[in-house]
PyMOL Python script that loads the backbone (N, CA, C, O; Angstrom):
from pymol import cmd

cmd.read_pdbstr("""\
ATOM      1  N   UNK A   1      11.563  24.906 -46.685  1.00  0.00           N
ATOM      2  CA  UNK A   1      10.295  24.828 -47.191  1.00  0.00           C
ATOM      3  C   UNK A   1       9.389  23.860 -45.952  1.00  0.00           C
ATOM      4  O   UNK A   1       9.638  22.719 -45.562  1.00  0.00           O
ATOM      5  N   UNK A   2       8.267  24.801 -45.531  1.00  0.00           N
ATOM      6  CA  UNK A   2       7.451  25.088 -44.535  1.00  0.00           C
ATOM      7  C   UNK A   2       6.062  24.328 -44.845  1.00  0.00           C
ATOM      8  O   UNK A   2       5.581  24.509 -45.964  1.00  0.00           O
ATOM      9  N   UNK A   3       5.435  23.555 -44.006  1.00  0.00           N
ATOM     10  CA  UNK A   3       3.673  23.759 -43.858  1.00  0.00           C
ATOM     11  C   UNK A   3       3.222  23.757 -42.627  1.00  0.00           C
ATOM     12  O   UNK A   3       3.750  23.300 -41.613  1.00  0.00           O
ATOM     13  N   UNK A   4       2.358  24.219 -42.747  1.00  0.00           N
ATOM     14  CA  UNK A   4       1.358  24.873 -41.458  1.00  0.00           C
ATOM     15  C   UNK A   4       0.175  24.106 -40.964  1.00  0.00           C
ATOM     16  O   UNK A   4      -0.796  24.061 -41.720  1.00  0.00           O
ATOM     17  N   UNK A   5       0.123  23.645 -40.090  1.00  0.00           N
ATOM     18  CA  UNK A   5      -1.172  22.845 -39.729  1.00  0.00           C
ATOM     19  C   UNK A   5      -1.898  23.410 -38.855  1.00  0.00           C
ATOM     20  O   UNK A   5      -1.261  24.178 -38.135  1.00  0.00           O
ATOM     21  N   UNK A   6      -3.229  23.312 -38.588  1.00  0.00           N
ATOM     22  CA  UNK A   6      -4.086  24.015 -37.267  1.00  0.00           C
ATOM     23  C   UNK A   6      -4.911  22.987 -36.584  1.00  0.00           C
ATOM     24  O   UNK A   6      -6.012  22.838 -37.113  1.00  0.00           O
ATOM     25  N   UNK A   7      -4.727  22.403 -35.779  1.00  0.00           N
ATOM     26  CA  UNK A   7      -5.584  21.725 -34.881  1.00  0.00           C
ATOM     27  C   UNK A   7      -6.237  22.521 -34.174  1.00  0.00           C
ATOM     28  O   UNK A   7      -5.971  22.611 -32.976  1.00  0.00           O
ATOM     29  N   UNK A   8      -7.310  23.334 -34.791  1.00  0.00           N
ATOM     30  CA  UNK A   8      -8.390  24.066 -34.219  1.00  0.00           C
ATOM     31  C   UNK A   8      -9.419  22.969 -33.110  1.00  0.00           C
ATOM     32  O   UNK A   8      -9.778  23.098 -31.940  1.00  0.00           O
ATOM     33  N   UNK A   9      -9.665  21.791 -34.246  1.00  0.00           N
ATOM     34  CA  UNK A   9     -10.596  20.860 -33.314  1.00  0.00           C
ATOM     35  C   UNK A   9      -9.733  19.855 -32.336  1.00  0.00           C
ATOM     36  O   UNK A   9     -10.395  19.123 -31.600  1.00  0.00           O
ATOM     37  N   UNK A  10      -8.506  19.785 -32.289  1.00  0.00           N
ATOM     38  CA  UNK A  10      -7.702  18.527 -31.463  1.00  0.00           C
ATOM     39  C   UNK A  10      -8.289  18.566 -30.403  1.00  0.00           C
ATOM     40  O   UNK A  10      -8.718  17.534 -29.887  1.00  0.00           O
ATOM     41  N   UNK A  11      -8.432  19.734 -29.866  1.00  0.00           N
ATOM     42  CA  UNK A  11      -8.799  19.703 -28.336  1.00  0.00           C
ATOM     43  C   UNK A  11      -9.777  19.384 -27.660  1.00  0.00           C
ATOM     44  O   UNK A  11     -10.009  19.471 -26.455  1.00  0.00           O
ATOM     45  N   UNK A  12     -10.759  18.731 -29.127  1.00  0.00           N
ATOM     46  CA  UNK A  12     -12.026  18.179 -28.382  1.00  0.00           C
ATOM     47  C   UNK A  12     -11.433  16.623 -28.100  1.00  0.00           C
ATOM     48  O   UNK A  12     -11.936  15.986 -27.174  1.00  0.00           O
ATOM     49  N   UNK A  13     -10.539  16.121 -28.774  1.00  0.00           N
ATOM     50  CA  UNK A  13     -10.248  14.989 -28.495  1.00  0.00           C
ATOM     51  C   UNK A  13      -9.709  14.513 -26.698  1.00  0.00           C
ATOM     52  O   UNK A  13      -9.813  13.414 -26.155  1.00  0.00           O
ATOM     53  N   UNK A  14      -9.263  15.528 -26.264  1.00  0.00           N
ATOM     54  CA  UNK A  14      -9.215  15.084 -24.710  1.00  0.00           C
ATOM     55  C   UNK A  14     -10.025  14.682 -23.948  1.00  0.00           C
ATOM     56  O   UNK A  14     -11.097  14.957 -24.487  1.00  0.00           O
ATOM     57  N   UNK A  15     -10.291  14.026 -22.697  1.00  0.00           N
ATOM     58  CA  UNK A  15     -11.209  13.645 -22.126  1.00  0.00           C
ATOM     59  C   UNK A  15     -11.336  14.336 -20.878  1.00  0.00           C
ATOM     60  O   UNK A  15     -10.278  14.654 -20.336  1.00  0.00           O
ATOM     61  N   UNK A  16     -12.363  14.622 -20.335  1.00  0.00           N
ATOM     62  CA  UNK A  16     -12.497  15.390 -19.046  1.00  0.00           C
ATOM     63  C   UNK A  16     -12.218  14.036 -18.207  1.00  0.00           C
ATOM     64  O   UNK A  16     -12.636  13.036 -18.791  1.00  0.00           O
ATOM     65  N   UNK A  17     -11.550  13.774 -16.859  1.00  0.00           N
ATOM     66  CA  UNK A  17     -11.664  13.698 -15.596  1.00  0.00           C
ATOM     67  C   UNK A  17     -12.825  12.745 -15.149  1.00  0.00           C
ATOM     68  O   UNK A  17     -13.790  13.370 -15.590  1.00  0.00           O
ATOM     69  N   UNK A  18     -13.189  11.949 -14.724  1.00  0.00           N
ATOM     70  CA  UNK A  18     -14.378  11.470 -14.692  1.00  0.00           C
ATOM     71  C   UNK A  18     -14.824  12.068 -13.498  1.00  0.00           C
ATOM     72  O   UNK A  18     -16.028  12.068 -13.245  1.00  0.00           O
ATOM     73  N   UNK A  19     -13.872  12.663 -12.606  1.00  0.00           N
ATOM     74  CA  UNK A  19     -14.424  12.795 -11.359  1.00  0.00           C
ATOM     75  C   UNK A  19     -14.439  14.659 -11.509  1.00  0.00           C
ATOM     76  O   UNK A  19     -14.266  15.407 -10.548  1.00  0.00           O
ATOM     77  N   UNK A  20     -14.683  15.113 -12.921  1.00  0.00           N
ATOM     78  CA  UNK A  20     -14.565  16.354 -13.226  1.00  0.00           C
ATOM     79  C   UNK A  20     -15.501  17.398 -13.881  1.00  0.00           C
ATOM     80  O   UNK A  20     -15.527  18.628 -13.892  1.00  0.00           O
ATOM     81  N   UNK A  21     -16.415  16.218 -14.532  1.00  0.00           N
ATOM     82  CA  UNK A  21     -17.387  16.432 -15.417  1.00  0.00           C
ATOM     83  C   UNK A  21     -18.331  17.121 -14.640  1.00  0.00           C
ATOM     84  O   UNK A  21     -19.010  17.993 -15.183  1.00  0.00           O
ATOM     85  N   UNK A  22     -18.466  16.876 -13.522  1.00  0.00           N
ATOM     86  CA  UNK A  22     -19.633  17.910 -12.841  1.00  0.00           C
ATOM     87  C   UNK A  22     -19.051  19.061 -13.105  1.00  0.00           C
ATOM     88  O   UNK A  22     -19.795  19.744 -13.810  1.00  0.00           O
ATOM     89  N   UNK A  23     -17.903  19.666 -12.819  1.00  0.00           N
ATOM     90  CA  UNK A  23     -17.628  20.675 -12.584  1.00  0.00           C
ATOM     91  C   UNK A  23     -17.881  21.956 -13.885  1.00  0.00           C
ATOM     92  O   UNK A  23     -17.956  23.183 -13.811  1.00  0.00           O
ATOM     93  N   UNK A  24     -17.978  20.811 -15.263  1.00  0.00           N
ATOM     94  CA  UNK A  24     -18.506  22.223 -16.044  1.00  0.00           C
ATOM     95  C   UNK A  24     -19.723  21.995 -16.801  1.00  0.00           C
ATOM     96  O   UNK A  24     -19.935  22.214 -17.993  1.00  0.00           O
ATOM     97  N   UNK A  25     -20.573  21.465 -15.804  1.00  0.00           N
ATOM     98  CA  UNK A  25     -21.928  21.054 -16.472  1.00  0.00           C
ATOM     99  C   UNK A  25     -22.476  22.793 -16.752  1.00  0.00           C
ATOM    100  O   UNK A  25     -21.973  23.798 -16.249  1.00  0.00           O
ATOM    101  N   UNK A  26     -23.879  22.707 -17.901  1.00  0.00           N
ATOM    102  CA  UNK A  26     -24.225  23.887 -17.949  1.00  0.00           C
ATOM    103  C   UNK A  26     -25.496  23.834 -18.071  1.00  0.00           C
ATOM    104  O   UNK A  26     -25.879  22.703 -18.372  1.00  0.00           O
ATOM    105  N   UNK A  27     -26.622  24.894 -17.917  1.00  0.00           N
ATOM    106  CA  UNK A  27     -27.772  24.164 -18.414  1.00  0.00           C
ATOM    107  C   UNK A  27     -28.432  25.680 -19.400  1.00  0.00           C
ATOM    108  O   UNK A  27     -28.285  26.867 -19.108  1.00  0.00           O
ATOM    109  N   UNK A  28     -29.054  25.167 -20.421  1.00  0.00           N
ATOM    110  CA  UNK A  28     -29.635  26.073 -21.516  1.00  0.00           C
ATOM    111  C   UNK A  28     -30.812  26.597 -21.150  1.00  0.00           C
ATOM    112  O   UNK A  28     -31.350  25.766 -20.417  1.00  0.00           O
ATOM    113  N   UNK A  29     -31.645  27.752 -21.304  1.00  0.00           N
ATOM    114  CA  UNK A  29     -33.010  28.256 -21.066  1.00  0.00           C
ATOM    115  C   UNK A  29     -33.781  27.546 -21.859  1.00  0.00           C
ATOM    116  O   UNK A  29     -33.700  27.458 -23.085  1.00  0.00           O
ATOM    117  N   UNK A  30     -34.603  26.989 -21.077  1.00  0.00           N
ATOM    118  CA  UNK A  30     -35.923  26.335 -22.027  1.00  0.00           C
ATOM    119  C   UNK A  30     -35.797  24.824 -22.380  1.00  0.00           C
ATOM    120  O   UNK A  30     -36.500  24.001 -22.966  1.00  0.00           O
ATOM    121  N   UNK A  31     -34.495  24.831 -21.715  1.00  0.00           N
ATOM    122  CA  UNK A  31     -34.608  23.115 -21.467  1.00  0.00           C
ATOM    123  C   UNK A  31     -34.203  22.496 -20.144  1.00  0.00           C
ATOM    124  O   UNK A  31     -33.656  23.269 -19.358  1.00  0.00           O
ATOM    125  N   UNK A  32     -34.405  21.010 -19.686  1.00  0.00           N
ATOM    126  CA  UNK A  32     -35.247  20.351 -18.461  1.00  0.00           C
ATOM    127  C   UNK A  32     -33.576  19.742 -18.474  1.00  0.00           C
ATOM    128  O   UNK A  32     -33.070  19.216 -19.465  1.00  0.00           O
ATOM    129  N   UNK A  33     -32.917  19.932 -17.236  1.00  0.00           N
ATOM    130  CA  UNK A  33     -31.643  19.044 -16.904  1.00  0.00           C
ATOM    131  C   UNK A  33     -30.451  20.040 -17.439  1.00  0.00           C
ATOM    132  O   UNK A  33     -30.508  21.082 -18.092  1.00  0.00           O
ATOM    133  N   UNK A  34     -29.134  19.152 -16.792  1.00  0.00           N
ATOM    134  CA  UNK A  34     -28.212  20.040 -17.583  1.00  0.00           C
ATOM    135  C   UNK A  34     -27.351  19.186 -18.481  1.00  0.00           C
ATOM    136  O   UNK A  34     -27.577  18.004 -18.738  1.00  0.00           O
ATOM    137  N   UNK A  35     -26.212  19.994 -18.989  1.00  0.00           N
ATOM    138  CA  UNK A  35     -25.334  19.242 -20.046  1.00  0.00           C
ATOM    139  C   UNK A  35     -24.009  19.336 -19.433  1.00  0.00           C
ATOM    140  O   UNK A  35     -23.568  20.330 -18.855  1.00  0.00           O
ATOM    141  N   UNK A  36     -23.310  18.030 -19.635  1.00  0.00           N
ATOM    142  CA  UNK A  36     -21.900  17.730 -19.075  1.00  0.00           C
ATOM    143  C   UNK A  36     -21.144  17.348 -20.619  1.00  0.00           C
ATOM    144  O   UNK A  36     -21.518  16.607 -21.529  1.00  0.00           O
ATOM    145  N   UNK A  37     -20.209  18.004 -20.496  1.00  0.00           N
ATOM    146  CA  UNK A  37     -18.742  17.964 -21.564  1.00  0.00           C
ATOM    147  C   UNK A  37     -18.552  16.345 -20.894  1.00  0.00           C
ATOM    148  O   UNK A  37     -19.062  15.935 -19.851  1.00  0.00           O
ATOM    149  N   UNK A  38     -17.962  15.846 -21.516  1.00  0.00           N
ATOM    150  CA  UNK A  38     -16.978  14.709 -21.394  1.00  0.00           C
ATOM    151  C   UNK A  38     -15.446  14.659 -22.028  1.00  0.00           C
ATOM    152  O   UNK A  38     -14.510  13.958 -21.643  1.00  0.00           O
ATOM    153  N   UNK A  39     -15.476  15.680 -23.192  1.00  0.00           N
ATOM    154  CA  UNK A  39     -14.058  16.057 -23.956  1.00  0.00           C
ATOM    155  C   UNK A  39     -14.008  17.419 -23.489  1.00  0.00           C
ATOM    156  O   UNK A  39     -14.913  18.250 -23.420  1.00  0.00           O
ATOM    157  N   UNK A  40     -12.985  17.487 -23.228  1.00  0.00           N
ATOM    158  CA  UNK A  40     -12.083  19.260 -23.066  1.00  0.00           C
ATOM    159  C   UNK A  40     -12.899  20.329 -23.494  1.00  0.00           C
ATOM    160  O   UNK A  40     -12.191  20.581 -24.469  1.00  0.00           O
ATOM    161  N   UNK A  41     -13.961  21.316 -23.587  1.00  0.00           N
ATOM    162  CA  UNK A  41     -14.156  22.465 -24.667  1.00  0.00           C
ATOM    163  C   UNK A  41     -12.613  23.736 -24.349  1.00  0.00           C
ATOM    164  O   UNK A  41     -11.786  23.872 -23.447  1.00  0.00           O
ATOM    165  N   UNK A  42     -12.814  24.218 -25.259  1.00  0.00           N
ATOM    166  CA  UNK A  42     -11.512  25.025 -24.945  1.00  0.00           C
ATOM    167  C   UNK A  42     -11.537  26.243 -24.417  1.00  0.00           C
ATOM    168  O   UNK A  42     -10.615  26.940 -23.993  1.00  0.00           O
ATOM    169  N   UNK A  43     -13.146  26.511 -24.508  1.00  0.00           N
ATOM    170  CA  UNK A  43     -12.239  28.029 -23.385  1.00  0.00           C
ATOM    171  C   UNK A  43     -12.621  27.614 -21.692  1.00  0.00           C
ATOM    172  O   UNK A  43     -13.129  28.394 -20.886  1.00  0.00           O
ATOM    173  N   UNK A  44     -12.364  26.687 -21.517  1.00  0.00           N
ATOM    174  CA  UNK A  44     -11.451  26.650 -19.993  1.00  0.00           C
ATOM    175  C   UNK A  44     -10.243  27.489 -19.776  1.00  0.00           C
ATOM    176  O   UNK A  44      -9.760  28.284 -20.582  1.00  0.00           O
ATOM    177  N   UNK A  45      -9.745  27.156 -18.363  1.00  0.00           N
ATOM    178  CA  UNK A  45      -8.994  28.417 -18.275  1.00  0.00           C
ATOM    179  C   UNK A  45      -7.325  27.697 -18.915  1.00  0.00           C
ATOM    180  O   UNK A  45      -6.430  28.205 -19.591  1.00  0.00           O
ATOM    181  N   UNK A  46      -7.469  26.557 -18.414  1.00  0.00           N
ATOM    182  CA  UNK A  46      -6.078  26.288 -18.816  1.00  0.00           C
ATOM    183  C   UNK A  46      -6.492  25.390 -20.354  1.00  0.00           C
ATOM    184  O   UNK A  46      -5.605  24.551 -20.509  1.00  0.00           O
ATOM    185  N   UNK A  47      -7.146  25.335 -21.079  1.00  0.00           N
ATOM    186  CA  UNK A  47      -7.385  24.341 -21.974  1.00  0.00           C
ATOM    187  C   UNK A  47      -5.912  24.531 -22.759  1.00  0.00           C
ATOM    188  O   UNK A  47      -5.159  23.558 -22.795  1.00  0.00           O
ATOM    189  N   UNK A  48      -5.536  25.712 -23.344  1.00  0.00           N
ATOM    190  CA  UNK A  48      -4.465  25.671 -24.023  1.00  0.00           C
ATOM    191  C   UNK A  48      -3.722  25.468 -23.890  1.00  0.00           C
ATOM    192  O   UNK A  48      -3.100  25.380 -24.948  1.00  0.00           O
ATOM    193  N   UNK A  49      -2.869  25.156 -22.623  1.00  0.00           N
ATOM    194  CA  UNK A  49      -2.198  24.656 -21.749  1.00  0.00           C
ATOM    195  C   UNK A  49      -2.215  22.978 -22.105  1.00  0.00           C
ATOM    196  O   UNK A  49      -1.392  22.391 -22.807  1.00  0.00           O
ATOM    197  N   UNK A  50      -3.108  22.532 -21.583  1.00  0.00           N
ATOM    198  CA  UNK A  50      -3.222  21.498 -21.433  1.00  0.00           C
ATOM    199  C   UNK A  50      -2.827  20.529 -23.044  1.00  0.00           C
ATOM    200  O   UNK A  50      -2.035  19.596 -23.173  1.00  0.00           O
ATOM    201  N   UNK A  51      -3.781  21.234 -24.174  1.00  0.00           N
ATOM    202  CA  UNK A  51      -3.282  20.740 -25.402  1.00  0.00           C
ATOM    203  C   UNK A  51      -1.848  20.997 -25.716  1.00  0.00           C
ATOM    204  O   UNK A  51      -0.990  20.117 -25.774  1.00  0.00           O
ATOM    205  N   UNK A  52      -1.696  21.982 -25.869  1.00  0.00           N
ATOM    206  CA  UNK A  52       0.007  22.225 -25.863  1.00  0.00           C
ATOM    207  C   UNK A  52       1.163  21.348 -25.310  1.00  0.00           C
ATOM    208  O   UNK A  52       2.280  21.071 -25.748  1.00  0.00           O
ATOM    209  N   UNK A  53       0.477  21.012 -24.180  1.00  0.00           N
ATOM    210  CA  UNK A  53       0.921  19.778 -23.274  1.00  0.00           C
ATOM    211  C   UNK A  53       1.444  18.317 -24.127  1.00  0.00           C
ATOM    212  O   UNK A  53       2.573  17.897 -24.379  1.00  0.00           O
ATOM    213  N   UNK A  54      -0.288  17.633 -24.510  1.00  0.00           N
ATOM    214  CA  UNK A  54      -0.212  16.819 -25.208  1.00  0.00           C
ATOM    215  C   UNK A  54       0.309  16.551 -26.778  1.00  0.00           C
ATOM    216  O   UNK A  54       0.750  15.566 -27.369  1.00  0.00           O
ATOM    217  N   UNK A  55      -0.004  18.117 -27.192  1.00  0.00           N
ATOM    218  CA  UNK A  55       1.035  17.981 -28.421  1.00  0.00           C
ATOM    219  C   UNK A  55       2.413  17.906 -28.234  1.00  0.00           C
ATOM    220  O   UNK A  55       3.045  17.514 -29.215  1.00  0.00           O
ATOM    221  N   UNK A  56       3.229  18.262 -26.930  1.00  0.00           N
ATOM    222  CA  UNK A  56       4.766  18.394 -26.635  1.00  0.00           C
ATOM    223  C   UNK A  56       5.364  16.991 -26.174  1.00  0.00           C
ATOM    224  O   UNK A  56       6.546  16.654 -26.106  1.00  0.00           O
ATOM    225  N   UNK A  57       3.875  16.058 -25.792  1.00  0.00           N
ATOM    226  CA  UNK A  57       4.351  14.956 -25.152  1.00  0.00           C
ATOM    227  C   UNK A  57       4.410  13.897 -26.667  1.00  0.00           C
ATOM    228  O   UNK A  57       5.081  12.888 -26.885  1.00  0.00           O
ATOM    229  N   UNK A  58       3.316  14.697 -27.618  1.00  0.00           N
ATOM    230  CA  UNK A  58       3.090  13.919 -28.813  1.00  0.00           C
ATOM    231  C   UNK A  58       4.487  13.323 -30.058  1.00  0.00           C
ATOM    232  O   UNK A  58       4.706  12.366 -30.802  1.00  0.00           O
ATOM    233  N   UNK A  59       5.068  14.485 -29.680  1.00  0.00           N
ATOM    234  CA  UNK A  59       6.096  15.046 -31.049  1.00  0.00           C
ATOM    235  C   UNK A  59       7.380  15.297 -30.122  1.00  0.00           C
ATOM    236  O   UNK A  59       8.419  15.698 -30.647  1.00  0.00           O
ATOM    237  N   UNK A  60       7.308  15.066 -28.772  1.00  0.00           N
ATOM    238  CA  UNK A  60       8.409  15.568 -28.299  1.00  0.00           C
ATOM    239  C   UNK A  60       9.723  15.108 -29.014  1.00  0.00           C
ATOM    240  O   UNK A  60      10.726  15.816 -28.915  1.00  0.00           O
ATOM    241  N   UNK A  61       9.756  13.605 -29.939  1.00  0.00           N
ATOM    242  CA  UNK A  61      11.533  13.676 -30.504  1.00  0.00           C
ATOM    243  C   UNK A  61      11.249  14.498 -31.389  1.00  0.00           C
ATOM    244  O   UNK A  61      12.322  14.729 -31.947  1.00  0.00           O
ATOM    245  N   UNK A  62      10.356  15.167 -31.933  1.00  0.00           N
ATOM    246  CA  UNK A  62      10.368  15.929 -33.223  1.00  0.00           C
ATOM    247  C   UNK A  62      10.830  17.367 -33.118  1.00  0.00           C
ATOM    248  O   UNK A  62      11.590  17.814 -33.977  1.00  0.00           O
ATOM    249  N   UNK A  63      10.352  18.220 -31.966  1.00  0.00           N
ATOM    250  CA  UNK A  63      10.003  19.578 -31.962  1.00  0.00           C
ATOM    251  C   UNK A  63      11.820  19.789 -31.711  1.00  0.00           C
ATOM    252  O   UNK A  63      12.586  19.173 -30.969  1.00  0.00           O
ATOM    253  N   UNK A  64      12.109  21.115 -32.839  1.00  0.00           N
ATOM    254  CA  UNK A  64      12.716  21.631 -32.394  1.00  0.00           C
ATOM    255  C   UNK A  64      13.978  21.278 -33.732  1.00  0.00           C
ATOM    256  O   UNK A  64      14.924  22.023 -33.990  1.00  0.00           O
ATOM    257  N   UNK A  65      13.677  20.007 -34.411  1.00  0.00           N
ATOM    258  CA  UNK A  65      14.555  19.353 -35.708  1.00  0.00           C
ATOM    259  C   UNK A  65      13.475  19.684 -37.123  1.00  0.00           C
ATOM    260  O   UNK A  65      13.622  20.508 -38.026  1.00  0.00           O
ATOM    261  N   UNK A  66      12.757  19.033 -36.966  1.00  0.00           N
ATOM    262  CA  UNK A  66      11.594  19.410 -38.201  1.00  0.00           C
ATOM    263  C   UNK A  66      10.301  20.000 -37.559  1.00  0.00           C
ATOM    264  O   UNK A  66       9.556  20.305 -38.490  1.00  0.00           O
ATOM    265  N   UNK A  67       9.915  20.191 -36.761  1.00  0.00           N
ATOM    266  CA  UNK A  67       8.710  20.367 -36.431  1.00  0.00           C
ATOM    267  C   UNK A  67       8.749  21.987 -35.182  1.00  0.00           C
ATOM    268  O   UNK A  67       9.905  22.343 -34.952  1.00  0.00           O
ATOM    269  N   UNK A  68       8.009  22.566 -34.706  1.00  0.00           N
ATOM    270  CA  UNK A  68       7.445  23.531 -34.259  1.00  0.00           C
ATOM    271  C   UNK A  68       6.020  23.447 -33.930  1.00  0.00           C
ATOM    272  O   UNK A  68       5.197  23.406 -34.844  1.00  0.00           O
ATOM    273  N   UNK A  69       5.539  23.409 -32.297  1.00  0.00           N
ATOM    274  CA  UNK A  69       4.260  23.442 -31.734  1.00  0.00           C
ATOM    275  C   UNK A  69       4.067  24.894 -31.056  1.00  0.00           C
ATOM    276  O   UNK A  69       4.780  25.246 -30.116  1.00  0.00           O
ATOM    277  N   UNK A  70       3.408  25.426 -31.408  1.00  0.00           N
ATOM    278  CA  UNK A  70       2.374  26.390 -30.778  1.00  0.00           C
ATOM    279  C   UNK A  70       0.657  26.361 -30.587  1.00  0.00           C
ATOM    280  O   UNK A  70      -0.279  26.705 -31.309  1.00  0.00           O
ATOM    281  N   UNK A  71       0.764  25.788 -29.281  1.00  0.00           N
ATOM    282  CA  UNK A  71      -0.616  25.564 -28.840  1.00  0.00           C
ATOM    283  C   UNK A  71      -1.608  24.541 -29.922  1.00  0.00           C
ATOM    284  O   UNK A  71      -1.816  23.357 -29.654  1.00  0.00           O
ATOM    285  N   UNK A  72      -2.230  25.306 -31.321  1.00  0.00           N
ATOM    286  CA  UNK A  72      -2.927  24.449 -31.709  1.00  0.00           C
ATOM    287  C   UNK A  72      -2.289  24.623 -33.021  1.00  0.00           C
ATOM    288  O   UNK A  72      -2.952  24.092 -33.912  1.00  0.00           O
ATOM    289  N   UNK A  73      -0.893  25.366 -33.542  1.00  0.00           N
ATOM    290  CA  UNK A  73      -0.654  25.157 -34.307  1.00  0.00           C
ATOM    291  C   UNK A  73       0.628  24.639 -34.998  1.00  0.00           C
ATOM    292  O   UNK A  73       1.671  25.114 -34.549  1.00  0.00           O
ATOM    293  N   UNK A  74       0.726  23.852 -35.892  1.00  0.00           N
ATOM    294  CA  UNK A  74       2.278  23.191 -35.812  1.00  0.00           C
ATOM    295  C   UNK A  74       2.522  23.453 -37.258  1.00  0.00           C
ATOM    296  O   UNK A  74       1.748  23.512 -38.213  1.00  0.00           O
ATOM    297  N   UNK A  75       4.149  23.630 -37.129  1.00  0.00           N
ATOM    298  CA  UNK A  75       4.460  24.183 -39.085  1.00  0.00           C
ATOM    299  C   UNK A  75       5.725  23.040 -38.331  1.00  0.00           C
ATOM    300  O   UNK A  75       6.225  22.902 -37.215  1.00  0.00           O
ATOM    301  N   UNK A  76       5.876  22.251 -39.939  1.00  0.00           N
ATOM    302  CA  UNK A  76       7.159  21.096 -40.753  1.00  0.00           C
ATOM    303  C   UNK A  76       7.309  22.244 -41.156  1.00  0.00           C
ATOM    304  O   UNK A  76       6.580  23.195 -41.437  1.00  0.00           O
ATOM    305  N   UNK A  77       9.239  21.837 -41.136  1.00  0.00           N
ATOM    306  CA  UNK A  77      10.077  22.680 -41.639  1.00  0.00           C
ATOM    307  C   UNK A  77      11.307  21.907 -42.654  1.00  0.00           C
ATOM    308  O   UNK A  77      11.564  20.850 -42.078  1.00  0.00           O
ATOM    309  N   UNK A  78      11.686  21.955 -43.218  1.00  0.00           N
ATOM    310  CA  UNK A  78      13.095  21.300 -43.879  1.00  0.00           C
ATOM    311  C   UNK A  78      13.509  22.014 -44.818  1.00  0.00           C
ATOM    312  O   UNK A  78      12.964  22.600 -45.753  1.00  0.00           O
ATOM    313  N   UNK A  79      14.963  21.848 -44.313  1.00  0.00           N
ATOM    314  CA  UNK A  79      16.019  22.222 -45.179  1.00  0.00           C
ATOM    315  C   UNK A  79      16.214  22.200 -46.692  1.00  0.00           C
ATOM    316  O   UNK A  79      16.966  22.852 -47.416  1.00  0.00           O
ATOM    317  N   UNK A  80      15.137  21.072 -47.002  1.00  0.00           N
ATOM    318  CA  UNK A  80      15.518  20.809 -48.272  1.00  0.00           C
ATOM    319  C   UNK A  80      14.330  19.997 -49.172  1.00  0.00           C
ATOM    320  O   UNK A  80      13.987  18.837 -48.942  1.00  0.00           O
ATOM    321  N   UNK A  81      13.719  20.944 -50.354  1.00  0.00           N
ATOM    322  CA  UNK A  81      12.654  20.329 -50.511  1.00  0.00           C
ATOM    323  C   UNK A  81      12.101  18.647 -50.555  1.00  0.00           C
ATOM    324  O   UNK A  81      10.997  18.176 -50.281  1.00  0.00           O
ATOM    325  N   UNK A  82      13.308  18.025 -50.999  1.00  0.00           N
ATOM    326  CA  UNK A  82      12.948  16.541 -51.350  1.00  0.00           C
ATOM    327  C   UNK A  82      12.589  15.623 -50.276  1.00  0.00           C
ATOM    328  O   UNK A  82      12.105  14.495 -50.367  1.00  0.00           O
ATOM    329  N   UNK A  83      13.065  16.625 -48.741  1.00  0.00           N
ATOM    330  CA  UNK A  83      13.414  16.287 -47.563  1.00  0.00           C
ATOM    331  C   UNK A  83      12.037  16.380 -46.881  1.00  0.00           C
ATOM    332  O   UNK A  83      11.775  15.638 -45.935  1.00  0.00           O
ATOM    333  N   UNK A  84      11.114  17.319 -47.367  1.00  0.00           N
ATOM    334  CA  UNK A  84       9.908  17.523 -46.534  1.00  0.00           C
ATOM    335  C   UNK A  84       8.689  16.771 -46.685  1.00  0.00           C
ATOM    336  O   UNK A  84       7.778  16.890 -45.866  1.00  0.00           O
ATOM    337  N   UNK A  85       8.626  16.127 -47.525  1.00  0.00           N
ATOM    338  CA  UNK A  85       7.542  15.137 -47.471  1.00  0.00           C
ATOM    339  C   UNK A  85       7.533  13.487 -46.764  1.00  0.00           C
ATOM    340  O   UNK A  85       6.608  12.706 -46.541  1.00  0.00           O
ATOM    341  N   UNK A  86       9.171  13.389 -46.525  1.00  0.00           N
ATOM    342  CA  UNK A  86       9.487  12.534 -44.970  1.00  0.00           C
ATOM    343  C   UNK A  86       9.269  13.236 -43.711  1.00  0.00           C
ATOM    344  O   UNK A  86       9.063  12.627 -42.661  1.00  0.00           O
ATOM    345  N   UNK A  87       9.297  14.108 -43.770  1.00  0.00           N
ATOM    346  CA  UNK A  87       9.139  15.298 -42.603  1.00  0.00           C
ATOM    347  C   UNK A  87       7.459  15.015 -42.033  1.00  0.00           C
ATOM    348  O   UNK A  87       6.995  14.701 -40.938  1.00  0.00           O
ATOM    349  N   UNK A  88       6.910  15.279 -43.258  1.00  0.00           N
ATOM    350  CA  UNK A  88       5.519  15.563 -42.827  1.00  0.00           C
ATOM    351  C   UNK A  88       5.137  14.243 -42.830  1.00  0.00           C
ATOM    352  O   UNK A  88       3.987  13.932 -42.521  1.00  0.00           O
TER     353      UNK A  88
END
""", "prot")
cmd.dss("prot")
cmd.show_as("cartoon", "prot")
cmd.util.cbc("prot")
cmd.orient("prot")
């Protein structure tokens, strides 16, 4: 039995380092001033790798046994139906 979870907004919970906030600032036409991200937007070059590394560190003891992680997708797998709820 398998369950699939999509953590598509999970990357928005990774904070940007204080010294790097100014590096991803942006301006919008018609507005005065610049806007700065304090959490990682997904469009950055290594955002996927950073999120993958975060999930690997969180689930390190379950990966390969009852769980698989690929960027923002998590698969929970169980050989027996009765074990699936505890794996979740």
